[in-house]
mmCIF file of the N, C-alpha and C atoms, coordinates in Angstrom:
data_MODEL
# 
_entry.id   MODEL 
# 
loop_
_atom_site.group_PDB 
_atom_site.id 
_atom_site.type_symbol 
_atom_site.label_atom_id 
_atom_site.label_alt_id 
_atom_site.label_comp_id 
_atom_site.label_asym_id 
_atom_site.label_entity_id 
_atom_site.label_seq_id 
_atom_site.pdbx_PDB_ins_code 
_atom_site.Cartn_x 
_atom_site.Cartn_y 
_atom_site.Cartn_z 
_atom_site.occupancy 
_atom_site.B_iso_or_equiv 
_atom_site.pdbx_formal_charge 
_atom_site.auth_seq_id 
_atom_site.auth_comp_id 
_atom_site.auth_asym_id 
_atom_site.auth_atom_id 
_atom_site.pdbx_PDB_model_num 
ATOM 1   N N  . MET A 1 1  ? 88.892 104.697 65.327 1.00 0.00 ? 1  MET A N  1 
ATOM 2   C CA . MET A 1 1  ? 88.540 104.246 64.333 1.00 0.00 ? 1  MET A CA 1 
ATOM 3   C C  . MET A 1 1  ? 87.831 105.300 63.261 1.00 0.00 ? 1  MET A C  1 
ATOM 4   N N  . SER A 1 2  ? 88.286 105.639 61.822 1.00 0.00 ? 2  SER A N  1 
ATOM 5   C CA . SER A 1 2  ? 87.587 106.257 61.214 1.00 0.00 ? 2  SER A CA 1 
ATOM 6   C C  . SER A 1 2  ? 86.426 105.186 61.059 1.00 0.00 ? 2  SER A C  1 
ATOM 7   N N  . ASP A 1 3  ? 85.203 106.554 60.541 1.00 0.00 ? 3  ASP A N  1 
ATOM 8   C CA . ASP A 1 3  ? 84.294 105.579 59.895 1.00 0.00 ? 3  ASP A CA 1 
ATOM 9   C C  . ASP A 1 3  ? 84.673 104.706 58.451 1.00 0.00 ? 3  ASP A C  1 
ATOM 10  N N  . GLU A 1 4  ? 85.215 105.723 57.663 1.00 0.00 ? 4  GLU A N  1 
ATOM 11  C CA . GLU A 1 4  ? 85.698 105.073 56.652 1.00 0.00 ? 4  GLU A CA 1 
ATOM 12  C C  . GLU A 1 4  ? 86.742 103.580 56.629 1.00 0.00 ? 4  GLU A C  1 
ATOM 13  N N  . GLU A 1 5  ? 87.304 103.301 57.760 1.00 0.00 ? 5  GLU A N  1 
ATOM 14  C CA . GLU A 1 5  ? 87.905 101.841 58.607 1.00 0.00 ? 5  GLU A CA 1 
ATOM 15  C C  . GLU A 1 5  ? 86.719 101.346 58.753 1.00 0.00 ? 5  GLU A C  1 
ATOM 16  N N  . LEU A 1 6  ? 85.859 101.303 59.435 1.00 0.00 ? 6  LEU A N  1 
ATOM 17  C CA . LEU A 1 6  ? 84.719 100.685 59.598 1.00 0.00 ? 6  LEU A CA 1 
ATOM 18  C C  . LEU A 1 6  ? 84.282 100.381 58.606 1.00 0.00 ? 6  LEU A C  1 
ATOM 19  N N  . LYS A 1 7  ? 84.110 100.847 57.539 1.00 0.00 ? 7  LYS A N  1 
ATOM 20  C CA . LYS A 1 7  ? 83.184 100.568 56.578 1.00 0.00 ? 7  LYS A CA 1 
ATOM 21  C C  . LYS A 1 7  ? 84.090 99.492  55.477 1.00 0.00 ? 7  LYS A C  1 
ATOM 22  N N  . ALA A 1 8  ? 85.111 99.958  55.517 1.00 0.00 ? 8  ALA A N  1 
ATOM 23  C CA . ALA A 1 8  ? 86.341 98.611  54.711 1.00 0.00 ? 8  ALA A CA 1 
ATOM 24  C C  . ALA A 1 8  ? 86.509 97.504  55.684 1.00 0.00 ? 8  ALA A C  1 
ATOM 25  N N  . LEU A 1 9  ? 86.528 97.506  56.906 1.00 0.00 ? 9  LEU A N  1 
ATOM 26  C CA . LEU A 1 9  ? 86.602 96.463  57.560 1.00 0.00 ? 9  LEU A CA 1 
ATOM 27  C C  . LEU A 1 9  ? 84.627 95.407  57.094 1.00 0.00 ? 9  LEU A C  1 
ATOM 28  N N  . GLU A 1 10 ? 83.814 96.068  57.245 1.00 0.00 ? 10 GLU A N  1 
ATOM 29  C CA . GLU A 1 10 ? 82.250 95.708  56.719 1.00 0.00 ? 10 GLU A CA 1 
ATOM 30  C C  . GLU A 1 10 ? 82.382 95.228  55.678 1.00 0.00 ? 10 GLU A C  1 
ATOM 31  N N  . LYS A 1 11 ? 83.101 95.161  54.806 1.00 0.00 ? 11 LYS A N  1 
ATOM 32  C CA . LYS A 1 11 ? 83.540 95.132  53.300 1.00 0.00 ? 11 LYS A CA 1 
ATOM 33  C C  . LYS A 1 11 ? 83.989 93.712  53.070 1.00 0.00 ? 11 LYS A C  1 
ATOM 34  N N  . ASP A 1 12 ? 85.002 93.759  54.192 1.00 0.00 ? 12 ASP A N  1 
ATOM 35  C CA . ASP A 1 12 ? 85.970 92.682  53.925 1.00 0.00 ? 12 ASP A CA 1 
ATOM 36  C C  . ASP A 1 12 ? 84.737 91.412  54.528 1.00 0.00 ? 12 ASP A C  1 
ATOM 37  N N  . VAL A 1 13 ? 84.538 91.445  55.823 1.00 0.00 ? 13 VAL A N  1 
ATOM 38  C CA . VAL A 1 13 ? 83.778 91.058  56.182 1.00 0.00 ? 13 VAL A CA 1 
ATOM 39  C C  . VAL A 1 13 ? 82.708 90.118  55.083 1.00 0.00 ? 13 VAL A C  1 
ATOM 40  N N  . LYS A 1 14 ? 82.129 91.409  54.491 1.00 0.00 ? 14 LYS A N  1 
ATOM 41  C CA . LYS A 1 14 ? 80.884 90.638  53.411 1.00 0.00 ? 14 LYS A CA 1 
ATOM 42  C C  . LYS A 1 14 ? 81.813 89.894  52.309 1.00 0.00 ? 14 LYS A C  1 
ATOM 43  N N  . LYS A 1 15 ? 82.624 90.363  51.954 1.00 0.00 ? 15 LYS A N  1 
ATOM 44  C CA . LYS A 1 15 ? 83.228 89.718  50.844 1.00 0.00 ? 15 LYS A CA 1 
ATOM 45  C C  . LYS A 1 15 ? 83.947 88.260  51.528 1.00 0.00 ? 15 LYS A C  1 
ATOM 46  N N  . THR A 1 16 ? 84.603 87.905  52.576 1.00 0.00 ? 16 THR A N  1 
ATOM 47  C CA . THR A 1 16 ? 84.902 86.772  53.034 1.00 0.00 ? 16 THR A CA 1 
ATOM 48  C C  . THR A 1 16 ? 83.978 85.940  53.292 1.00 0.00 ? 16 THR A C  1 
ATOM 49  N N  . LYS A 1 17 ? 82.725 86.377  53.633 1.00 0.00 ? 17 LYS A N  1 
ATOM 50  C CA . LYS A 1 17 ? 81.480 85.586  53.798 1.00 0.00 ? 17 LYS A CA 1 
ATOM 51  C C  . LYS A 1 17 ? 80.533 84.851  52.746 1.00 0.00 ? 17 LYS A C  1 
ATOM 52  N N  . ARG A 1 18 ? 81.123 85.779  51.328 1.00 0.00 ? 18 ARG A N  1 
ATOM 53  C CA . ARG A 1 18 ? 80.444 85.630  50.823 1.00 0.00 ? 18 ARG A CA 1 
ATOM 54  C C  . ARG A 1 18 ? 81.615 84.070  49.730 1.00 0.00 ? 18 ARG A C  1 
ATOM 55  N N  . LEU A 1 19 ? 83.002 84.342  49.915 1.00 0.00 ? 19 LEU A N  1 
ATOM 56  C CA . LEU A 1 19 ? 83.875 83.421  49.146 1.00 0.00 ? 19 LEU A CA 1 
ATOM 57  C C  . LEU A 1 19 ? 83.556 82.023  50.253 1.00 0.00 ? 19 LEU A C  1 
ATOM 58  N N  . ALA A 1 20 ? 83.461 82.369  51.730 1.00 0.00 ? 20 ALA A N  1 
ATOM 59  C CA . ALA A 1 20 ? 82.885 81.138  52.617 1.00 0.00 ? 20 ALA A CA 1 
ATOM 60  C C  . ALA A 1 20 ? 82.435 80.401  51.927 1.00 0.00 ? 20 ALA A C  1 
ATOM 61  N N  . GLY A 1 21 ? 81.068 81.028  51.301 1.00 0.00 ? 21 GLY A N  1 
ATOM 62  C CA . GLY A 1 21 ? 79.876 80.450  51.136 1.00 0.00 ? 21 GLY A CA 1 
ATOM 63  C C  . GLY A 1 21 ? 79.772 80.013  49.859 1.00 0.00 ? 21 GLY A C  1 
ATOM 64  N N  . GLU A 1 22 ? 80.778 79.957  48.597 1.00 0.00 ? 22 GLU A N  1 
ATOM 65  C CA . GLU A 1 22 ? 81.224 79.821  47.558 1.00 0.00 ? 22 GLU A CA 1 
ATOM 66  C C  . GLU A 1 22 ? 81.737 78.159  47.977 1.00 0.00 ? 22 GLU A C  1 
ATOM 67  N N  . ALA A 1 23 ? 82.922 78.707  48.611 1.00 0.00 ? 23 ALA A N  1 
ATOM 68  C CA . ALA A 1 23 ? 83.576 77.528  48.954 1.00 0.00 ? 23 ALA A CA 1 
ATOM 69  C C  . ALA A 1 23 ? 82.701 76.354  49.447 1.00 0.00 ? 23 ALA A C  1 
ATOM 70  N N  . ALA A 1 24 ? 81.562 76.452  50.017 1.00 0.00 ? 24 ALA A N  1 
ATOM 71  C CA . ALA A 1 24 ? 80.468 75.755  50.689 1.00 0.00 ? 24 ALA A CA 1 
ATOM 72  C C  . ALA A 1 24 ? 79.943 75.446  50.095 1.00 0.00 ? 24 ALA A C  1 
ATOM 73  N N  . MET A 1 25 ? 79.250 75.996  49.247 1.00 0.00 ? 25 MET A N  1 
ATOM 74  C CA . MET A 1 25 ? 78.743 75.498  47.783 1.00 0.00 ? 25 MET A CA 1 
ATOM 75  C C  . MET A 1 25 ? 79.227 74.511  46.981 1.00 0.00 ? 25 MET A C  1 
ATOM 76  N N  . GLU A 1 26 ? 80.608 74.547  46.503 1.00 0.00 ? 26 GLU A N  1 
ATOM 77  C CA . GLU A 1 26 ? 81.407 73.688  46.265 1.00 0.00 ? 26 GLU A CA 1 
ATOM 78  C C  . GLU A 1 26 ? 81.505 72.017  46.760 1.00 0.00 ? 26 GLU A C  1 
ATOM 79  N N  . LEU A 1 27 ? 81.824 72.436  48.145 1.00 0.00 ? 27 LEU A N  1 
ATOM 80  C CA . LEU A 1 27 ? 81.775 70.936  49.131 1.00 0.00 ? 27 LEU A CA 1 
ATOM 81  C C  . LEU A 1 27 ? 80.367 70.617  49.276 1.00 0.00 ? 27 LEU A C  1 
ATOM 82  N N  . HIS A 1 28 ? 79.466 70.967  48.760 1.00 0.00 ? 28 HIS A N  1 
ATOM 83  C CA . HIS A 1 28 ? 77.963 70.394  48.798 1.00 0.00 ? 28 HIS A CA 1 
ATOM 84  C C  . HIS A 1 28 ? 77.855 69.497  47.653 1.00 0.00 ? 28 HIS A C  1 
ATOM 85  N N  . ASP A 1 29 ? 78.352 70.445  46.730 1.00 0.00 ? 29 ASP A N  1 
ATOM 86  C CA . ASP A 1 29 ? 78.676 69.758  45.235 1.00 0.00 ? 29 ASP A CA 1 
ATOM 87  C C  . ASP A 1 29 ? 78.613 68.462  45.398 1.00 0.00 ? 29 ASP A C  1 
ATOM 88  N N  . LEU A 1 30 ? 80.016 68.629  45.977 1.00 0.00 ? 30 LEU A N  1 
ATOM 89  C CA . LEU A 1 30 ? 81.193 67.502  45.672 1.00 0.00 ? 30 LEU A CA 1 
ATOM 90  C C  . LEU A 1 30 ? 80.330 66.267  46.440 1.00 0.00 ? 30 LEU A C  1 
ATOM 91  N N  . ILE A 1 31 ? 79.707 66.595  47.661 1.00 0.00 ? 31 ILE A N  1 
ATOM 92  C CA . ILE A 1 31 ? 79.149 65.713  48.366 1.00 0.00 ? 31 ILE A CA 1 
ATOM 93  C C  . ILE A 1 31 ? 78.167 65.353  48.095 1.00 0.00 ? 31 ILE A C  1 
ATOM 94  N N  . GLU A 1 32 ? 77.010 65.978  47.313 1.00 0.00 ? 32 GLU A N  1 
ATOM 95  C CA . GLU A 1 32 ? 75.747 66.018  47.238 1.00 0.00 ? 32 GLU A CA 1 
ATOM 96  C C  . GLU A 1 32 ? 75.752 64.896  45.468 1.00 0.00 ? 32 GLU A C  1 
ATOM 97  N N  . ASP A 1 33 ? 76.623 65.305  44.561 1.00 0.00 ? 33 ASP A N  1 
ATOM 98  C CA . ASP A 1 33 ? 76.569 64.829  43.353 1.00 0.00 ? 33 ASP A CA 1 
ATOM 99  C C  . ASP A 1 33 ? 77.478 63.962  42.703 1.00 0.00 ? 33 ASP A C  1 
ATOM 100 N N  . ARG A 1 34 ? 79.041 64.160  43.396 1.00 0.00 ? 34 ARG A N  1 
ATOM 101 C CA . ARG A 1 34 ? 80.358 63.933  42.728 1.00 0.00 ? 34 ARG A CA 1 
ATOM 102 C C  . ARG A 1 34 ? 80.644 62.503  43.721 1.00 0.00 ? 34 ARG A C  1 
ATOM 103 N N  . LEU A 1 35 ? 80.027 62.688  45.036 1.00 0.00 ? 35 LEU A N  1 
ATOM 104 C CA . LEU A 1 35 ? 80.836 61.105  45.483 1.00 0.00 ? 35 LEU A CA 1 
ATOM 105 C C  . LEU A 1 35 ? 80.052 60.152  45.768 1.00 0.00 ? 35 LEU A C  1 
ATOM 106 N N  . PRO A 1 36 ? 80.371 59.116  45.825 1.00 0.00 ? 36 PRO A N  1 
ATOM 107 C CA . PRO A 1 36 ? 81.923 58.032  45.771 1.00 0.00 ? 36 PRO A CA 1 
ATOM 108 C C  . PRO A 1 36 ? 83.345 58.680  44.865 1.00 0.00 ? 36 PRO A C  1 
ATOM 109 N N  . ASP A 1 37 ? 82.512 58.715  43.797 1.00 0.00 ? 37 ASP A N  1 
ATOM 110 C CA . ASP A 1 37 ? 83.736 59.302  42.599 1.00 0.00 ? 37 ASP A CA 1 
ATOM 111 C C  . ASP A 1 37 ? 84.871 59.622  42.539 1.00 0.00 ? 37 ASP A C  1 
ATOM 112 N N  . ALA A 1 38 ? 84.528 60.844  43.152 1.00 0.00 ? 38 ALA A N  1 
ATOM 113 C CA . ALA A 1 38 ? 85.333 62.297  43.832 1.00 0.00 ? 38 ALA A CA 1 
ATOM 114 C C  . ALA A 1 38 ? 85.948 62.456  44.635 1.00 0.00 ? 38 ALA A C  1 
ATOM 115 N N  . TYR A 1 39 ? 86.273 61.419  45.464 1.00 0.00 ? 39 TYR A N  1 
ATOM 116 C CA . TYR A 1 39 ? 86.481 60.858  47.006 1.00 0.00 ? 39 TYR A CA 1 
ATOM 117 C C  . TYR A 1 39 ? 87.950 61.770  46.961 1.00 0.00 ? 39 TYR A C  1 
ATOM 118 N N  . LEU A 1 40 ? 88.775 61.794  45.902 1.00 0.00 ? 40 LEU A N  1 
ATOM 119 C CA . LEU A 1 40 ? 90.615 62.094  46.358 1.00 0.00 ? 40 LEU A CA 1 
ATOM 120 C C  . LEU A 1 40 ? 90.200 63.958  46.004 1.00 0.00 ? 40 LEU A C  1 
ATOM 121 N N  . GLU A 1 41 ? 88.438 64.392  46.001 1.00 0.00 ? 41 GLU A N  1 
ATOM 122 C CA . GLU A 1 41 ? 88.832 66.038  45.674 1.00 0.00 ? 41 GLU A CA 1 
ATOM 123 C C  . GLU A 1 41 ? 88.722 66.467  47.085 1.00 0.00 ? 41 GLU A C  1 
ATOM 124 N N  . LEU A 1 42 ? 87.691 65.525  48.087 1.00 0.00 ? 42 LEU A N  1 
ATOM 125 C CA . LEU A 1 42 ? 86.980 65.899  49.019 1.00 0.00 ? 42 LEU A CA 1 
ATOM 126 C C  . LEU A 1 42 ? 88.352 66.958  49.937 1.00 0.00 ? 42 LEU A C  1 
ATOM 127 N N  . MET A 1 43 ? 89.564 66.088  50.454 1.00 0.00 ? 43 MET A N  1 
ATOM 128 C CA . MET A 1 43 ? 90.239 66.973  51.457 1.00 0.00 ? 43 MET A CA 1 
ATOM 129 C C  . MET A 1 43 ? 90.343 67.925  50.961 1.00 0.00 ? 43 MET A C  1 
ATOM 130 N N  . ALA A 1 44 ? 90.944 68.287  49.545 1.00 0.00 ? 44 ALA A N  1 
ATOM 131 C CA . ALA A 1 44 ? 91.263 69.632  49.062 1.00 0.00 ? 44 ALA A CA 1 
ATOM 132 C C  . ALA A 1 44 ? 90.267 70.718  49.400 1.00 0.00 ? 44 ALA A C  1 
ATOM 133 N N  . VAL A 1 45 ? 88.834 70.059  48.773 1.00 0.00 ? 45 VAL A N  1 
ATOM 134 C CA . VAL A 1 45 ? 87.480 71.044  48.977 1.00 0.00 ? 45 VAL A CA 1 
ATOM 135 C C  . VAL A 1 45 ? 87.227 71.340  50.100 1.00 0.00 ? 45 VAL A C  1 
ATOM 136 N N  . ALA A 1 46 ? 87.701 70.698  50.965 1.00 0.00 ? 46 ALA A N  1 
ATOM 137 C CA . ALA A 1 46 ? 86.851 70.757  52.567 1.00 0.00 ? 46 ALA A CA 1 
ATOM 138 C C  . ALA A 1 46 ? 88.479 71.721  52.854 1.00 0.00 ? 46 ALA A C  1 
ATOM 139 N N  . GLN A 1 47 ? 89.257 71.161  52.678 1.00 0.00 ? 47 GLN A N  1 
ATOM 140 C CA . GLN A 1 47 ? 90.420 72.213  52.945 1.00 0.00 ? 47 GLN A CA 1 
ATOM 141 C C  . GLN A 1 47 ? 90.308 73.707  52.858 1.00 0.00 ? 47 GLN A C  1 
ATOM 142 N N  . LYS A 1 48 ? 89.926 73.756  51.700 1.00 0.00 ? 48 LYS A N  1 
ATOM 143 C CA . LYS A 1 48 ? 89.847 75.278  50.665 1.00 0.00 ? 48 LYS A CA 1 
ATOM 144 C C  . LYS A 1 48 ? 88.133 75.836  52.012 1.00 0.00 ? 48 LYS A C  1 
ATOM 145 N N  . THR A 1 49 ? 87.349 75.238  52.059 1.00 0.00 ? 49 THR A N  1 
ATOM 146 C CA . THR A 1 49 ? 85.923 75.513  52.772 1.00 0.00 ? 49 THR A CA 1 
ATOM 147 C C  . THR A 1 49 ? 86.578 76.232  54.096 1.00 0.00 ? 49 THR A C  1 
ATOM 148 N N  . PHE A 1 50 ? 87.497 74.855  54.956 1.00 0.00 ? 50 PHE A N  1 
ATOM 149 C CA . PHE A 1 50 ? 87.887 75.744  56.396 1.00 0.00 ? 50 PHE A CA 1 
ATOM 150 C C  . PHE A 1 50 ? 88.405 77.026  56.166 1.00 0.00 ? 50 PHE A C  1 
ATOM 151 N N  . GLU A 1 51 ? 89.144 77.213  55.076 1.00 0.00 ? 51 GLU A N  1 
ATOM 152 C CA . GLU A 1 51 ? 90.311 78.307  55.829 1.00 0.00 ? 51 GLU A CA 1 
ATOM 153 C C  . GLU A 1 51 ? 89.587 79.547  55.054 1.00 0.00 ? 51 GLU A C  1 
ATOM 154 N N  . ALA A 1 52 ? 88.527 79.373  54.177 1.00 0.00 ? 52 ALA A N  1 
ATOM 155 C CA . ALA A 1 52 ? 87.934 80.110  53.955 1.00 0.00 ? 52 ALA A CA 1 
ATOM 156 C C  . ALA A 1 52 ? 86.713 80.944  54.768 1.00 0.00 ? 52 ALA A C  1 
ATOM 157 N N  . CYS A 1 53 ? 86.268 79.873  55.371 1.00 0.00 ? 53 CYS A N  1 
ATOM 158 C CA . CYS A 1 53 ? 85.560 80.380  57.281 1.00 0.00 ? 53 CYS A CA 1 
ATOM 159 C C  . CYS A 1 53 ? 86.088 80.613  58.117 1.00 0.00 ? 53 CYS A C  1 
ATOM 160 N N  . GLN A 1 54 ? 87.538 80.336  57.570 1.00 0.00 ? 54 GLN A N  1 
ATOM 161 C CA . GLN A 1 54 ? 88.527 80.789  59.024 1.00 0.00 ? 54 GLN A CA 1 
ATOM 162 C C  . GLN A 1 54 ? 88.973 82.161  58.262 1.00 0.00 ? 54 GLN A C  1 
ATOM 163 N N  . ALA A 1 55 ? 89.143 82.390  57.682 1.00 0.00 ? 55 ALA A N  1 
ATOM 164 C CA . ALA A 1 55 ? 88.820 83.858  56.687 1.00 0.00 ? 55 ALA A CA 1 
ATOM 165 C C  . ALA A 1 55 ? 87.841 85.138  57.314 1.00 0.00 ? 55 ALA A C  1 
ATOM 166 N N  . TRP A 1 56 ? 86.619 84.090  57.227 1.00 0.00 ? 56 TRP A N  1 
ATOM 167 C CA . TRP A 1 56 ? 85.790 84.880  57.551 1.00 0.00 ? 56 TRP A CA 1 
ATOM 168 C C  . TRP A 1 56 ? 85.383 85.470  58.924 1.00 0.00 ? 56 TRP A C  1 
ATOM 169 N N  . ASP A 1 57 ? 85.744 84.679  59.469 1.00 0.00 ? 57 ASP A N  1 
ATOM 170 C CA . ASP A 1 57 ? 85.722 85.116  61.393 1.00 0.00 ? 57 ASP A CA 1 
ATOM 171 C C  . ASP A 1 57 ? 86.832 85.826  61.848 1.00 0.00 ? 57 ASP A C  1 
ATOM 172 N N  . GLU A 1 58 ? 88.328 85.439  61.160 1.00 0.00 ? 58 GLU A N  1 
ATOM 173 C CA . GLU A 1 58 ? 89.200 86.738  61.662 1.00 0.00 ? 58 GLU A CA 1 
ATOM 174 C C  . GLU A 1 58 ? 88.412 87.777  60.975 1.00 0.00 ? 58 GLU A C  1 
ATOM 175 N N  . ALA A 1 59 ? 87.716 88.146  59.887 1.00 0.00 ? 59 ALA A N  1 
ATOM 176 C CA . ALA A 1 59 ? 87.385 89.648  59.279 1.00 0.00 ? 59 ALA A CA 1 
ATOM 177 C C  . ALA A 1 59 ? 86.302 89.905  60.363 1.00 0.00 ? 59 ALA A C  1 
ATOM 178 N N  . ASN A 1 60 ? 85.616 89.373  61.170 1.00 0.00 ? 60 ASN A N  1 
ATOM 179 C CA . ASN A 1 60 ? 84.490 89.205  61.599 1.00 0.00 ? 60 ASN A CA 1 
ATOM 180 C C  . ASN A 1 60 ? 84.957 89.879  62.900 1.00 0.00 ? 60 ASN A C  1 
ATOM 181 N N  . ARG A 1 61 ? 85.925 89.156  63.172 1.00 0.00 ? 61 ARG A N  1 
ATOM 182 C CA . ARG A 1 61 ? 86.463 89.588  64.785 1.00 0.00 ? 61 ARG A CA 1 
ATOM 183 C C  . ARG A 1 61 ? 86.780 90.359  64.944 1.00 0.00 ? 61 ARG A C  1 
ATOM 184 N N  . LYS A 1 62 ? 87.501 90.807  63.727 1.00 0.00 ? 62 LYS A N  1 
ATOM 185 C CA . LYS A 1 62 ? 88.257 92.534  63.449 1.00 0.00 ? 62 LYS A CA 1 
ATOM 186 C C  . LYS A 1 62 ? 87.453 93.022  63.348 1.00 0.00 ? 62 LYS A C  1 
ATOM 187 N N  . PHE A 1 63 ? 86.193 92.918  62.762 1.00 0.00 ? 63 PHE A N  1 
ATOM 188 C CA . PHE A 1 63 ? 85.422 94.407  62.543 1.00 0.00 ? 63 PHE A CA 1 
ATOM 189 C C  . PHE A 1 63 ? 84.551 94.307  63.740 1.00 0.00 ? 63 PHE A C  1 
ATOM 190 N N  . GLN A 1 64 ? 84.027 93.192  64.511 1.00 0.00 ? 64 GLN A N  1 
ATOM 191 C CA . GLN A 1 64 ? 82.956 93.277  66.044 1.00 0.00 ? 64 GLN A CA 1 
ATOM 192 C C  . GLN A 1 64 ? 84.020 94.160  66.782 1.00 0.00 ? 64 GLN A C  1 
ATOM 193 N N  . SER A 1 65 ? 84.965 93.959  67.243 1.00 0.00 ? 65 SER A N  1 
ATOM 194 C CA . SER A 1 65 ? 85.969 94.706  67.760 1.00 0.00 ? 65 SER A CA 1 
ATOM 195 C C  . SER A 1 65 ? 86.292 96.358  67.671 1.00 0.00 ? 65 SER A C  1 
ATOM 196 N N  . ALA A 1 66 ? 86.219 96.352  66.168 1.00 0.00 ? 66 ALA A N  1 
ATOM 197 C CA . ALA A 1 66 ? 86.295 97.868  65.840 1.00 0.00 ? 66 ALA A CA 1 
ATOM 198 C C  . ALA A 1 66 ? 85.119 98.466  66.073 1.00 0.00 ? 66 ALA A C  1 
ATOM 199 N N  . SER A 1 67 ? 84.339 97.794  66.023 1.00 0.00 ? 67 SER A N  1 
ATOM 200 C CA . SER A 1 67 ? 83.064 98.237  65.631 1.00 0.00 ? 67 SER A CA 1 
ATOM 201 C C  . SER A 1 67 ? 82.290 98.206  68.009 1.00 0.00 ? 67 SER A C  1 
ATOM 202 N N  . THR A 1 68 ? 83.062 97.891  68.616 1.00 0.00 ? 68 THR A N  1 
ATOM 203 C CA . THR A 1 68 ? 82.636 97.498  69.547 1.00 0.00 ? 68 THR A CA 1 
ATOM 204 C C  . THR A 1 68 ? 83.225 98.999  70.545 1.00 0.00 ? 68 THR A C  1 
ATOM 205 N N  . ASN A 1 69 ? 84.246 98.968  70.059 1.00 0.00 ? 69 ASN A N  1 
ATOM 206 C CA . ASN A 1 69 ? 85.617 100.235 70.517 1.00 0.00 ? 69 ASN A CA 1 
ATOM 207 C C  . ASN A 1 69 ? 84.978 101.523 69.663 1.00 0.00 ? 69 ASN A C  1 
ATOM 208 N N  . ALA A 1 70 ? 84.289 101.639 69.219 1.00 0.00 ? 70 ALA A N  1 
ATOM 209 C CA . ALA A 1 70 ? 84.172 102.785 68.133 1.00 0.00 ? 70 ALA A CA 1 
ATOM 210 C C  . ALA A 1 70 ? 83.049 103.631 68.990 1.00 0.00 ? 70 ALA A C  1 
# 
């Protein structure tokens, strides 16, 4: 794998980590500030956070695997 491809994978890891962090902050704000009134939003926000973390995990695994094999 070329250096450019590794850098692209690393960039994807950073991007997905940022998005996961943003989703986690949204979930935290919902829990801290708006429950129990906004309980109907809880499942959607939690699902969004889960999917964002899953995307980060997948990107990170790809990068780690490529880094190890480089």
